[in-house]
N, C-alpha and C positions, 0 to 999 in steps of 0.2 A: 537133604531133609524135606518133606513136604510140608505145606502149611497146615497146622492144626489149630483149630479154634473151640472155644468152649460153646456148646450149644445149649441155651437156656431151656429149649423145649425138651431134650432128652437128659439134661444134667450131666452131659458127658463131654470129654475132650474128643473131638472127632477130626479126621483128615477132611480138610475143605475140598469138595468136589462139586463144582457148580453143575447146574443142569446141562449147559452147553459148553463145551471146551473152550477155554480162555476167554469166555464172556461171562460177566456178572452183573446182574440186576440186583440193585441194592435200594432199600426205602427206610428212611428214619423219620420218625414223627417230629415235626417241626413246631414252632411256637403257636400260642394262642396270642395274637397281637393286640393286647390291650395295655400294655405297660412295657417298659425297657427291661431287657434281659438282665439277670445278675450273673455272677461268676459261676453259680452252680448250674444255671441254664447252659452256660458255655461249655461246660464239660462234654456233653454228648457232641456238640458242634465240632470241638477240637478232636475228640477221639475218632469219630466217623470220617471226618476230612482226612486224618492221618491214615486211616483204614483205606480209603479210596487211593490215596497217594502212594501207599505201599503196594496195594494190588496192582496198580498202574506200573510201578517199577517192576513187579514181578512179571509183567507181560500181559496182564488180564486186561481186556476192554471192558471198562466199567461204566454202566449207566446208572446215575444216581440221582434219586428223586427224594425230596423233602418238602413236606406240605405246609401250607399256611392255613391256620384255623383262623377264619375272618367271620364266623358267626358263633356266638357263644354268650351264655348269660352275663358273663364278666364283661364283655364288650359292650353289651347293651346297657349295663349299669353305668360303665365309664361314660358312655355317649350321653346318658341322661343327666349324669352329674355335671358334665362339662357342656351340656346344652348344644352338642354337635351330633351329627349323624354318625351312624355306625361306621360308615365307610371313611369318613374323615378321620375317625380314632384309628382303624385298622391301616389306612394308607400311611399315616404318620408313623406309628409304632413298627410298621413292617419296613419301612425306609430305614428307621434307626436300627432294627435288627440286622439288616444287610450291612449297614454301616459298620456296626460292631464286628460282624464276620470278617469283612474285609480287614479291619484293624487287627484281628487275630489271625490273619493270613489264611482264612478258611476260603478255599475256592467256591465259585458260585456252583450250585449243583446243576445237573443237567436238566432237570424238571422241577418246577415250583408250582405245584398244583394248588388251587385255592378252593376251600370248601364251597364257597358261594357259586363256583363254576360247575358244580357237579350236582346240584339239587335234583335235576330230572332223573339222573342216574341213581341217586340215592332213593327216590320215590319208587322207581322201578324194582330196585332190589328189595325194598321193604314189601312190596306187593308180592314178589316172588316168595319171600319168607312166610307171608301170610297164607299164600296158596298152598305152600308145602307143609303148613301146620306148625311152623317154627315161630310164629309171631301171631299176636292176636290185638285185635283193637279194644280199648276201653275208653269210652267217652272222649273220643277225638285223640287220645294217646295211642300209641302202638308199642308193645313190649316184645321182647325176644323172650320165648318160652325154653327157659334154661333146662327144664326137666326132660325135654324131648331130646336132648343131646347127651348121651352117655359120657362122652369123652370131656364134657365141660369140667375145668379145673386142671387139665393136664400141664399148662404152662406153669401154674402156681404150685402144681404138684400136691393139690389137695382135692378131696372130693366134695361135693355140693353139701354135705352135712357139716364137714369142717368149715367150709366158707361161710354157711349160715351162721354158724356158732362164733367164728372169729372175726368176720369183717363187720365194719360199720356200714349199715344199709339204711337207706332212707325208708321210712315207714310210709307206706302208700297202699291204701285200701283197695285200689284199683288193680293191683298186681295179683296174680295167681300164686306167686312165689316171690319172696322178698329179694332173691337174687335175680329175677327177671329185670333186664335193663332197657332202657328207653331207646327206640328206634325213631320215633317222631313224637315231638312234644307240641300238645295243643297249647297255643298262647295268644294273648291279644296285645302283648307288650313288645315293642321293638320290631326288628326286621322279621318278615315272615312270608311263607309262600303257600299258594293254594295246592291241596293235594286230595286224592281220593278219601283221605282220612279227615279232611277239614283243614283249616287255616293253621299253620304252625311252622316249625324248623325242625330239622333233622338232630338226632342225638349225636353226640360227639364220637361214639365208637363206630359209626357206621361210615364216615367219610374216608378213613384210610383204606378200608376194604374196596370201595368203589373206585377210588383213585389208583391203587395198585393194578386192580384188573384193567382198568382203561388204559393206563400207561404201557403196562408189561404184557398184558393178555394172557398171563399164566402165572403160576406159583413162581415165586421169586427166589433168589438164592439167599439173600440176607435182609432181615427186618431188625432194626435196631432202635434203640431209645434208653432214657434213663431207667434205672431199676424200679423206680416209682410207678412206672406204667405198666409193668408186669401184670399186676391185678389192680383194677378190673380192666383197663383198656386194652391190652394186647390179648388177654384172655377173651374178651369179647370180640375182638377182631377175628380170632381164630374160630370162634364159634359160629359167626356168621359165614366166614369162608367155607367151612365144612359143610354147613347147611345148603349153601348155594352151589358151591364149586366142588365140594368132595375132597378139599386139600386143606393144609393148614396155613395157607397164604404164603409162607416162607419155609424153606428147607432148614435154614438156620436162623435162630433168633438170638440176638446178642444185647446184653444189657450193661449199662455203664453204672457204677456205684455213684452214691451221692457225695456231693461236697458240702460238708458241714462247717458251720463257722463257730469255732471255739467249743465243739463238741454238741452243738445244737443244729437241727435242721435249719437250713436256709430257706425262708419262705417270704414271700411279698406280703402274705396276709398277716405274718408275724412282725413284719417290719425289720427283721434282721438280716439285710442283705447288703451285699457290695455291688453295684451296678457296674456293668463293664464300661459303660458311658463315662464313669468317673476315673478311669485310668488316664493318665495324662500323656504318656510318651510312648514311642515304640518300644523302648526297653521295658516299660511296664506291661504292655501287651505280650512281649516276647517272654518276659519272666513268668506271667501266669500261664502262657502255654507250655513253657518248658517244665513248669512244676506240675501242671495237670497231666501232661502226656507221659511223663517218665514215673508216674505213681501206677501201681497195678490197676488196670482199668476197671476191674470187677468190684474193687474194694472201695469203701469210703475214704475220703480225704478229710482229715480234721484241719481245716485251714485256719491258720493263726499266725501272730507275729514270729514266733519261734521257727516254724516251718518256712515262712516267707524269707526270713533273714538267712536261714541255712542255704536256701535256694538262690538267693542273690549272690551269695559269696561265690557259688559254682557257676552262676551265669556271668559273673564278673570276670572269673578266670577264663571262661569259654570264649567271651567276647575278646578278651585281651589276646588270647593265644590265636584266635582266628585272625584278628587284625594284623597282629605282628608277623603271622606266618604269611599272609598275603602280601605285606609290606615288603618283607626280606625277598619274596620271589620276585615282585615287581621291581625292586630296587636293583636285584642282580639279573634281571632279564631272563629269568627262567621261565620257559613257555612249554608247560607240559599239562595234558589233560588225563594223564594216567591215574588209575586208582590203586590203592594197596589191596591186593586180593585177600590177605589174611584179614584185614579190618572189615572189609565187606563180608566175608565169609562169616566172621563172629557176628556182624550186625544181623544178617539173614538168619542165622541159627537162633538168635533171640527172638526176632520177630516172628519166625515161623512157629514158635512155641507159644501159641496163643498170645502174641503180642507182649512179650516179656520186656517192656520197656525199662523196668529198674536195672536189667542186665545192659541194656543199651546205654543207660546213664554211666554205669561202671566203665564200659567201653570208652564212651566219650572222655571220662576223666583220664583214662590212660592215654588216649590221643592227644588231649591237651598237653599232658607231661612230655609226651614225644615230640610234639611240635615245639615247645620251648627248648628241649634239648637240641633239636636239629637247628634251630635258630642260633643257639649258642655256639654250636660246633661247626656252623656253616655248611652243613650236609644238605644242600639245596634240592638235590634229586629226591632224596628221602623225605625232605620237607613238603615237596610238591605232592608226592603220593599220599602223605598223611593229610594236608591241608584240603586237597581235592576230596578225599574220602569223606572228611568231616563235613564238607560242603553238601554232599549228596545225602548224607544222613540227616543233616540239620533241615535240608529241603523237604526231606519226607516226613519229619516231625513237625515241619511247619514253622520251625524257629528262624525268623528272618533277620539274619545278620548282614549289614551292608559294608562294602569295602570300596572305597573310592580310589580309583588309579592316582598315582603320585603326580602332583604337580611340580613344576621347576622349583617353586619356591620351598616346598616342602622337603624336595630331594636336597637342597642346599642346606636347610636347617638340620636334616638328618646327618649330613656330613659333617657339619659344625658339631653336632652332639657327639659323634663317634671320635672326632678329633679332641674334644674336650676331655671325654672319658679317658682317651689315651694319654693325654698330658696330665691326668688326675686333677684336673681343674673342675672338681665335683659342684661347686656352686654354679659355675657356667653351664655344666652339663645339664643340671637340674632345671635351669631356666629354659634351656633348649627343649628338654622333655617336656615341660609345662606347655609350651607353645605346640608342639607335636601332639600332645594329649588333647588340647583344645581344638586342633585341626583334624581329629579323628584317626590319627596315624597310629599313636602308641595307646 
């Protein structure tokens, strides 16, 4: 079965065919670094990291870029509040962002462009848009002329009349059309640059287009982000790419659903957030990733105690089976790297169907039961196939389970535990089991 993904641009499930055979260029909108990321922000990080891992597993050579927005009104406001420079703010929160990514077992992207590194290129593109009639100056500001682009609204699947009626648009008398969006903002506050239009800073929607074309030099294969970016941010990216380069910036557009907190949109401005930094252990990071990645990626997640408790039970079963499976293989000196072909075939079948990770979760549950049965029956060759396959799947999903090789001390305790159980000395067996559990063996 070939890989099929849901393309937000066409609203269809399509066979994935990159521009160049076995090579994938992928770009995902990154954070605006003025605060810590919350678990809702982490969802796209987790999904697109898994996407790259799976594409790599399938044999693709993936080049993955994700930007850092380090110039923005929110950054300027935070710097003024804390009496620091914008760079001090962005450097700190960028560092915290990457620390959180590492804790969530998200690999470092191949390219991490910063908006402030691309100001000359942005100014050049804005000049091109003005020259071609797609943009206009108004008292030091520059706006994109939406009315000149007939295809505007294609990503959000709306025409300009509907967008005007349905969107919350800032009232601005300088604009020809309420939908026209800012390419350059005149300002006297915070960080700014000189340009042919006057002193100011670029609009948010311009940076990703410039970065993509500078890094990849052509229309890319996959552009991703959260569903909240579909309009206006991604719509406006496409508009600029079509106006300047004659393409939609990316062949496939992928959007990840929101993570809500007890039915309410998670938002820093509303204050109802759980920051990733507040998770305390590797198990908590694993649990969050396991929960997020095995939910349907295009749907919303209603995060709350009931869902977390449900997943914690599944995670504990998974961790216990993984640990005991590896322990039994280690203890019995079984050395095999072979995989269960049937398991891997089922895994690929699910992933190739638009990343149907709920089916992958069902498969994992079956593997866990099979591992436990093989441990009990001492079928170690079968156990190796199942355990190795589970590890490959978990590596792709980014769930990082550790298993330490047996020490001489743990081997002796394990043998004492087996003998105590054989002698039906359950009290002694329980005491050995408790030690093994504390040592991370059982």
